[in-house]
C-alpha positions in Angstrom: 30.3 -17.6 -8.7 27.9 -15.7 -5.5 25.1 -13.7 -6.2 24.3 -10.7 -3.7 20.7 -10.7 -2.2 19.2 -7.6 -3.2 18.1 -5.6 -0.1 14.7 -3.8 -0.5 15.4 -1.4 2.1 12.2 0.7 1.8 10.2 -2.0 2.6 12.2 -3.4 5.7 11.6 -0.3 6.8 8.4 -0.1 6.6 7.6 -3.6 8.2 9.5 -2.2 11.3 7.9 1.2 11.4 4.5 -1.1 11.2 6.3 -3.0 14.2 6.8 -0.2 16.5 3.4 0.8 15.5 1.7 -2.2 16.9 3.7 -2.3 20.0 2.9 0.8 20.7 -0.5 0.2 20.5 -0.6 -2.5 22.3 1.3 -1.3 25.5 -0.2 2.5 25.4 -3.7 1.8 23.7 -2.6 4.7 21.3 -3.0 4.3 17.8 -0.3 6.7 16.2 1.2 6.3 12.7 5.1 5.6 13.1 6.7 7.1 10.0 9.2 5.0 8.4 12.5 6.8 8.4 16.1 5.7 6.8 18.6 7.8 7.5 21.6 7.9 5.3 24.9 9.4 7.4 27.4 9.6 5.2 26.7 9.8 1.5 27.2 13.1 0.3 27.0 12.7 -3.4 23.5 11.7 -2.8 20.8 14.0 -2.7 18.1 14.2 0.3 14.7 15.7 0.7 11.5 15.8 3.3 9.3 14.2 0.6 8.5 10.2 1.1 9.4 7.5 -1.4 7.1 4.9 -1.8 6.1 6.0 1.8 9.3 5.9 3.4 11.4 9.2 4.4 14.8 8.7 3.0 17.0 11.8 4.3 20.6 12.8 5.2 21.4 12.8 8.9 22.0 17.2 8.7 17.9 16.8 8.3 17.1 15.1 11.2 16.8 18.3 13.2 14.3 19.8 10.6 12.4 16.7 9.9 11.2 16.4 13.5 10.8 19.7 14.1 8.4 20.0 11.2 6.3 17.2 12.8 6.3 17.1 16.5 4.8 14.5 18.6 2.1 16.0 20.8 2.8 16.4 24.2 0.1 14.3 26.0 1.4 11.1 24.6 4.8 11.7 24.4 5.4 9.8 27.9 3.6 7.1 27.1 5.3 6.4 24.2 8.8 7.2 25.8 8.0 4.7 28.5 6.7 1.8 26.3 10.2 2.0 24.4 12.3 1.5 27.2 11.3 -1.9 27.4 12.9 -2.2 23.7 
């Protein structure tokens, strides 16, 4: 019998956010906290909110605009971030 390994999505998202943080710091010199976000597109039976679970924001796609409007990136660093992310 095959056992399915349980994936720790919250741990994975936090790890990837840290990798993006380190990449941006190296490329831009900006020490920016990257918020880990896990977005679900089609789980109507789940309830979502804008409070983090173990440091990760778990939201439904309908909350994306509200999430980004709540805490916008400062304009002075937005260009540097966009340019650095184009390399990925």
